[in-house]
Backbone as a printed PyTorch tensor [residue, N CA C, xyz], in Angstrom:
tensor([[[  0.6980,  -1.2170,   0.0610],
         [ -0.0140,  -0.0340,  -0.0690],
         [  0.9010,   1.2920,   0.0620]],

        [[  0.3910,   2.1200,  -0.7320],
         [  1.2000,   3.4350,  -0.9230],
         [  0.3470,   4.7260,  -0.3280]],

        [[  1.0150,   5.5910,   0.3780],
         [  0.4650,   6.8240,   0.6820],
         [  0.1900,   7.6450,  -0.4330]],

        [[ -0.5550,   8.7180,  -0.1570],
         [ -0.7830,   9.6710,  -1.2080],
         [  0.6310,  10.4240,  -1.7480]],

        [[  1.4590,  10.8010,  -0.9220],
         [  2.6290,  11.3180,  -1.2490],
         [  3.5300,  10.1990,  -2.0970]],

        [[  3.5250,   8.9880,  -1.6330],
         [  4.3100,   8.1110,  -2.3440],
         [  3.6790,   7.8470,  -3.6850]],

        [[  2.3860,   7.7540,  -3.8930],
         [  1.6940,   7.7070,  -5.1540],
         [  2.0820,   8.7510,  -6.1350]],

        [[  1.9910,  10.0330,  -5.6420],
         [  2.3240,  11.1930,  -6.4390],
         [  3.8460,  11.1610,  -6.8370]],

        [[  4.7730,  10.8400,  -6.0420],
         [  6.1980,  10.6660,  -6.2240],
         [  6.3810,   9.6680,  -7.3190]],

        [[  5.6140,   8.5460,  -7.1890],
         [  5.7830,   7.4210,  -8.2740],
         [  5.3840,   8.0850,  -9.6830]],

        [[  4.3050,   8.7830,  -9.6730],
         [  3.8340,   9.3300, -11.0130],
         [  4.8730,  10.2170, -11.5860]],

        [[  5.5190,  10.9930, -10.7440],
         [  6.4340,  12.0070, -11.2980],
         [  7.7430,  11.3320, -11.8770]],

        [[  7.9420,  10.0670, -11.7050],
         [  9.0870,   9.2420, -12.2100],
         [  8.6060,   8.9300, -13.7630]],

        [[  7.6470,   9.0430, -14.2090],
         [  7.0990,   8.8030, -15.6080],
         [  7.8080,   9.8370, -16.4340]],

        [[  8.2690,   9.4110, -17.6310],
         [  8.9010,  10.2380, -18.6350],
         [  7.7840,  11.3030, -19.0870]],

        [[  8.2210,  12.5770, -19.0830],
         [  7.1910,  13.5970, -19.3670],
         [  6.2730,  14.1140, -18.3380]],

        [[  6.3540,  13.5630, -17.0740],
         [  5.4660,  13.9620, -16.0240],
         [  5.6350,  15.4960, -15.7610]],

        [[  4.5040,  16.1610, -15.6210],
         [  4.7740,  17.5680, -15.2540],
         [  4.1820,  17.8070, -13.8640]],

        [[  2.8960,  17.2510, -13.5550],
         [  2.2910,  17.4440, -12.1980],
         [  1.2330,  16.4330, -12.0300]],

        [[  0.8620,  16.1710, -10.7900],
         [ -0.2430,  15.3050, -10.5210],
         [ -0.9420,  15.6210,  -9.1460]],

        [[ -2.1280,  15.1700,  -8.9890],
         [ -2.8180,  15.4270,  -7.7470],
         [ -3.7850,  14.2900,  -7.5200]],

        [[ -4.1290,  14.1400,  -6.2770],
         [ -5.2160,  13.2810,  -5.7720],
         [ -6.2510,  14.2990,  -5.2710]],

        [[ -7.4940,  14.0590,  -5.8610],
         [ -8.5190,  15.0730,  -5.7230],
         [ -9.7430,  14.4760,  -5.0800]],

        [[-10.4820,  15.1400,  -4.0840],
         [-11.6930,  14.6360,  -3.6590],
         [-12.6830,  15.3690,  -4.5230]],

        [[-13.4450,  14.4970,  -5.2890],
         [-14.3330,  15.0350,  -6.2380],
         [-15.8550,  15.4710,  -5.4830]],

        [[-15.9490,  15.3100,  -4.3660],
         [-17.1740,  15.8200,  -3.7580],
         [-17.0720,  17.3000,  -3.4670]],

        [[-15.7170,  17.7230,  -3.0950],
         [-15.4440,  19.0530,  -2.8230],
         [-14.6030,  19.8170,  -3.8120]],

        [[-13.9830,  19.0260,  -4.6800],
         [-13.0200,  19.6460,  -5.5930],
         [-11.6450,  19.9530,  -5.1000]],

        [[-11.5000,  19.6580,  -3.8350],
         [-10.1770,  19.9040,  -3.0500],
         [ -9.1730,  18.8090,  -3.2550]],

        [[ -7.8310,  19.3410,  -3.3360],
         [ -6.8010,  18.3820,  -3.4100],
         [ -6.5240,  17.7160,  -2.1490]],

        [[ -6.1680,  16.3820,  -2.2510],
         [ -5.7220,  15.7250,  -0.9800],
         [ -4.2100,  15.7060,  -0.9330]],

        [[ -3.6270,  16.0300,  -2.0670],
         [ -2.1530,  16.0820,  -2.2540],
         [ -1.8620,  16.4690,  -3.6570]],

        [[ -0.6160,  17.0980,  -3.9350],
         [ -0.2360,  17.3860,  -5.2310],
         [  1.2310,  17.5320,  -5.3540]],

        [[  1.8500,  17.4230,  -6.5650],
         [  3.2300,  17.5790,  -6.7640],
         [  3.3940,  18.0810,  -8.2500]],

        [[  4.4740,  18.7800,  -8.4480],
         [  4.7800,  19.1830,  -9.7290],
         [  4.3430,  20.6320,  -9.9640]],

        [[  4.6200,  21.0890, -11.2890],
         [  4.4480,  22.4350, -11.7660],
         [  3.9210,  22.3060, -13.3050]],

        [[  3.4510,  23.5000, -13.7480],
         [  3.1160,  23.5850, -15.2250],
         [  1.6500,  23.8580, -15.3640]],

        [[  0.9100,  23.5290, -14.3560],
         [ -0.6170,  23.7060, -14.3890],
         [ -1.0130,  24.2220, -12.9900]],

        [[ -1.9800,  25.2100, -12.9670],
         [ -2.5290,  25.5720, -11.5950],
         [ -3.4310,  24.4190, -11.0300]],

        [[ -2.8210,  23.6640, -10.1800],
         [ -3.4290,  22.4360,  -9.7510],
         [ -4.7700,  22.7140,  -9.0280]],

        [[ -4.8350,  23.7990,  -8.2460],
         [ -6.0330,  24.1340,  -7.5470],
         [ -7.1740,  24.4330,  -8.6030]],

        [[ -6.9290,  25.1190,  -9.6540],
         [ -8.0180,  25.2840, -10.6400],
         [ -8.3190,  24.0530, -11.2530]],

        [[ -7.2190,  23.3210, -11.6110],
         [ -7.2720,  22.0550, -12.4600],
         [ -8.2770,  20.9860, -11.5620]],

        [[ -8.0270,  20.9710, -10.2380],
         [ -8.7040,  19.9320,  -9.2770],
         [-10.2380,  20.2930,  -9.4050]],

        [[-10.4860,  21.7290,  -9.2570],
         [-11.9640,  22.1160,  -9.2560],
         [-12.5680,  21.8550, -10.6390]],

        [[-11.9170,  22.1760, -11.7290],
         [-12.4700,  22.0010, -12.9200],
         [-12.6220,  20.6280, -13.3260]],

        [[-11.7130,  19.6840, -13.0290],
         [-11.8360,  18.3220, -13.4670],
         [-12.7770,  17.4850, -12.5900]],

        [[-13.0650,  18.1810, -11.3950],
         [-14.2060,  17.6900, -10.5600],
         [-15.4570,  17.8610, -11.3000]],

        [[-15.5920,  18.8940, -12.0510],
         [-16.8660,  19.0420, -12.8700],
         [-16.8740,  18.0340, -13.9510]],

        [[-15.7310,  17.7290, -14.6490],
         [-15.6180,  16.8020, -15.7600],
         [-16.1250,  15.4650, -15.2890]],

        [[-15.6840,  14.9920, -14.1320],
         [-15.9160,  13.8370, -13.4370],
         [-17.5080,  13.6020, -13.1620]],

        [[-18.0010,  14.6670, -12.6080],
         [-19.3490,  14.8130, -12.3050],
         [-20.2400,  14.7350, -13.5220]],

        [[-19.8460,  15.4090, -14.6490],
         [-20.5930,  15.4690, -15.8630],
         [-20.6910,  14.0480, -16.5030]],

        [[-19.4800,  13.3420, -16.4790],
         [-19.4250,  12.0400, -17.1120],
         [-20.2650,  11.0410, -16.3410]],

        [[-20.1480,  11.0910, -14.9680],
         [-21.1630,  10.3350, -14.1460],
         [-22.5660,  10.5160, -14.4440]],

        [[-22.9340,  11.8840, -14.5500],
         [-24.3770,  12.2130, -14.7450],
         [-24.8710,  11.6020, -16.1710]],

        [[-23.9750,  11.7070, -17.0930],
         [-24.2510,  11.2000, -18.4910],
         [-24.3430,   9.8490, -18.5190]],

        [[-23.4820,   9.1000, -17.8490],
         [-23.6200,   7.5870, -17.7540],
         [-24.9940,   7.1530, -17.0520]],

        [[-25.3850,   7.8630, -16.0550],
         [-26.6360,   7.5550, -15.3710],
         [-27.7650,   7.7650, -16.3720]],

        [[-27.7020,   9.0170, -17.1710],
         [-28.7710,   9.2390, -17.9950],
         [-28.9930,   8.3200, -19.0620]],

        [[-27.7990,   7.7180, -19.5920],
         [-27.9060,   6.7180, -20.5550],
         [-28.1550,   5.3120, -20.1040]],

        [[-28.1460,   5.2790, -18.7530],
         [-28.4160,   3.9130, -18.2280],
         [-27.2220,   3.0180, -18.2930]],

        [[-26.1560,   3.4170, -18.3700],
         [-24.8880,   2.6230, -18.4340],
         [-24.6800,   2.1630, -17.1250]],

        [[-24.4600,   0.8340, -16.9480],
         [-24.1860,   0.1510, -15.5920],
         [-22.5990,  -0.1910, -15.8380]],

        [[-21.7660,   0.8110, -15.6400],
         [-20.2900,   0.6210, -15.8960],
         [-19.7060,   1.5520, -14.9800]],

        [[-18.3040,   1.4890, -14.9440],
         [-17.4650,   2.5030, -14.2900],
         [-16.5080,   3.1180, -15.1880]],

        [[-16.0400,   4.2370, -14.8710],
         [-14.9990,   4.9330, -15.6290],
         [-13.5510,   4.3910, -15.2360]],

        [[-13.0250,   3.8590, -16.1570],
         [-11.5630,   3.4950, -15.9290],
         [-10.5620,   4.6540, -15.8500]],

        [[-10.6730,   5.5530, -16.9600],
         [ -9.9560,   6.7870, -16.9280],
         [-10.5960,   7.7070, -18.0130]],

        [[-10.3130,   9.0710, -17.7560],
         [-10.6980,  10.0400, -18.9670],
         [ -9.4660,  10.6130, -19.4170]],

        [[ -9.2180,  10.7930, -20.7840],
         [ -8.0600,  11.1960, -21.2320],
         [ -8.4590,  12.5660, -22.0130]],

        [[ -7.7750,  13.5270, -21.6700],
         [ -8.0040,  14.8680, -22.4550],
         [ -6.5660,  15.2200, -23.1600]],

        [[ -6.5860,  15.2200, -24.4010],
         [ -5.4690,  15.5050, -25.2450],
         [ -5.5950,  16.9050, -25.6630]],

        [[ -4.5780,  17.5950, -25.3090],
         [ -4.3150,  19.0650, -25.7810],
         [ -3.1810,  19.2360, -26.6620]],

        [[ -2.9770,  20.2610, -27.2710],
         [ -1.8000,  20.4740, -28.2610],
         [ -0.5130,  20.0920, -27.6940]],

        [[ -0.2000,  20.3810, -26.3140],
         [  1.0820,  20.1390, -25.6900],
         [  0.9330,  19.2500, -24.6290]],

        [[ -0.1440,  18.8600, -24.1180],
         [ -0.3040,  17.9830, -22.8050],
         [ -1.2850,  16.8930, -23.0440]],

        [[ -1.0080,  15.8120, -22.1640],
         [ -2.0970,  14.7860, -21.9900],
         [ -2.4800,  15.0160, -20.4790]],

        [[ -3.7600,  14.9600, -20.2570],
         [ -4.4000,  15.1290, -18.9220],
         [ -5.0580,  13.8260, -18.6410]],

        [[ -4.7310,  12.9640, -17.8040],
         [ -5.4090,  11.6980, -17.3900],
         [ -6.0600,  11.8770, -15.9850]],

        [[ -7.3830,  11.4750, -15.9390],
         [ -8.2120,  11.5490, -14.8230],
         [ -8.6170,  10.1680, -14.6230]],

        [[ -8.3590,   9.5210, -13.5110],
         [ -8.7340,   8.2910, -13.1200],
         [ -9.3910,   8.2350, -11.6950]],

        [[-10.5900,   7.7370, -11.6900],
         [-11.2310,   7.5980, -10.3530],
         [-10.5720,   6.4750,  -9.6030]],

        [[-10.3850,   6.7430,  -8.3560],
         [ -9.6640,   5.7260,  -7.4290],
         [-10.5450,   4.5580,  -7.3550]],

        [[-10.0200,   3.3980,  -7.4790],
         [-10.7410,   2.1690,  -7.2660],
         [-10.9880,   1.8070,  -5.9000]],

        [[-10.3330,   2.3250,  -4.8960],
         [-10.4360,   1.9740,  -3.5190],
         [-11.2590,   2.9970,  -2.6810]],

        [[-11.4290,   4.2170,  -3.3380],
         [-12.1380,   5.1760,  -2.6060],
         [-13.0130,   5.9470,  -3.4260]],

        [[-14.3280,   5.7950,  -3.2440],
         [-15.4310,   6.5630,  -4.0120],
         [-15.1740,   8.0050,  -3.8170]],

        [[-15.3960,   8.7990,  -4.8840],
         [-15.4110,  10.2030,  -4.7180],
         [-13.9460,  10.8040,  -4.7600]],

        [[-12.9120,   9.9630,  -5.1300],
         [-11.5450,  10.4900,  -5.2230],
         [-11.0670,  10.2250,  -6.6260]],

        [[-10.1980,  11.1510,  -7.2360],
         [ -9.6220,  10.7000,  -8.5240],
         [ -8.2710,  11.2080,  -8.4880]],

        [[ -7.4980,  10.5520,  -9.3840],
         [ -6.0710,  10.7950,  -9.6640],
         [ -6.1210,  11.6810, -10.8910]],

        [[ -5.3610,  12.7610, -10.8490],
         [ -5.2150,  13.6000, -11.9510],
         [ -3.6930,  13.8480, -12.3580]],

        [[ -3.4220,  13.4720, -13.6350],
         [ -2.0320,  13.4460, -13.9260],
         [ -1.7690,  14.2550, -15.2410]],

        [[ -0.7660,  15.0890, -15.3360],
         [ -0.4420,  15.9590, -16.4700],
         [  0.8350,  15.4880, -17.0410]],

        [[  0.9820,  15.2350, -18.3010],
         [  2.1490,  15.0390, -18.9960],
         [  2.4720,  15.8420, -20.1850]],

        [[  3.7380,  16.1540, -20.4020],
         [  4.2340,  16.7940, -21.6950],
         [  4.0990,  15.8580, -22.7770]],

        [[  3.2900,  16.1460, -23.8160],
         [  2.9080,  15.3290, -24.9120],
         [  4.1170,  14.9960, -25.7180]],

        [[  5.1810,  15.7910, -25.8890],
         [  6.3670,  15.4570, -26.6660],
         [  7.3240,  14.4660, -26.0630]],

        [[  7.1950,  14.4910, -24.5840],
         [  8.2270,  13.6990, -23.8540],
         [  7.6900,  12.3500, -23.1540]],

        [[  6.4440,  12.1220, -23.4930],
         [  5.7840,  11.0760, -22.7400],
         [  5.2600,   9.9570, -23.6720]],

        [[  4.9540,   8.6980, -23.1730],
         [  4.4320,   7.7110, -23.8360],
         [  3.1850,   7.5320, -23.1930]],

        [[  2.0670,   7.7350, -23.8860],
         [  0.7090,   7.8250, -23.3490],
         [  0.4670,   6.3610, -22.7450]],

        [[  0.6520,   5.3800, -23.4190],
         [  0.3420,   3.9340, -22.9780],
         [  1.0100,   3.6330, -21.7670]],

        [[  2.2850,   4.0260, -21.5280],
         [  3.0080,   3.7360, -20.2900],
         [  2.4760,   4.5320, -19.3080]],

        [[  2.1910,   5.8100, -19.4580],
         [  1.5080,   6.7290, -18.5380],
         [  0.2570,   6.1800, -17.9310]],

        [[ -0.6480,   5.8220, -18.8810],
         [ -1.9170,   5.1780, -18.3440],
         [ -1.7040,   3.9520, -17.5440]],

        [[ -0.7930,   3.0830, -17.8610],
         [ -0.5220,   1.8330, -17.1910],
         [  0.0040,   2.3280, -15.8810]],

        [[  0.8140,   3.2240, -15.7180],
         [  1.3770,   3.6330, -14.4290],
         [  0.3290,   4.2120, -13.5700]],

        [[ -0.4600,   4.9520, -14.0130],
         [ -1.7520,   5.4950, -13.2630],
         [ -2.6440,   4.3750, -12.7770]],

        [[ -2.8220,   3.3710, -13.6080],
         [ -3.6520,   2.1340, -13.2470],
         [ -2.8960,   1.4900, -12.0870]],

        [[ -1.5400,   1.2780, -12.1820],
         [ -0.7820,   0.6060, -11.1720],
         [ -0.7610,   1.3870,  -9.8780]],

        [[ -0.4780,   2.6530,  -9.9690],
         [ -0.4660,   3.3220,  -8.5080],
         [ -1.8840,   3.4460,  -8.0090]],

        [[ -3.0120,   3.4040,  -8.6500],
         [ -4.3210,   3.3790,  -8.1930],
         [ -4.4640,   2.1670,  -7.4330]],

        [[ -4.0270,   1.0250,  -7.8990],
         [ -4.0900,  -0.2530,  -7.1690],
         [ -3.5020,  -0.2300,  -5.7690]],

        [[ -2.4940,   0.4080,  -5.6340],
         [ -1.7640,   0.5740,  -4.3830],
         [ -1.9100,   1.7280,  -3.5320]],

        [[ -2.7860,   2.6480,  -3.8640],
         [ -3.1130,   3.7320,  -3.2260],
         [ -4.0180,   3.5070,  -1.9730]],

        [[ -3.5140,   3.8360,  -0.7520],
         [ -4.2970,   3.6140,   0.5140],
         [ -4.7880,   4.9640,   1.0530]],

        [[ -5.8980,   4.8490,   1.5890],
         [ -6.3690,   6.0880,   2.2250],
         [ -6.5330,   6.0340,   3.7090]]])
């Protein structure tokens, strides 16, 4: 099991990692963060709305499923949002430099750290 700090530190070892946060999606507040390049306070609050909107849409569609991750691809960055598997209402937010990262490896790393994250 890994602490929030250990989880964030592991994510920052990924090639192209810029910043990461663990976010409480009920409040939009960060439980922990690391790195630079994006205003993580604003990103945490904004991506809370992304997660809420996707959950609402899934309910409206009658989809009986879970979100594995949400990928937002920008011109210079990848933004990965992964709801925590062990704690409802929490998600991992991870930002990578698009030119220096391998998206498949980054998604796999987020999946791996999620499995080990303890609250």
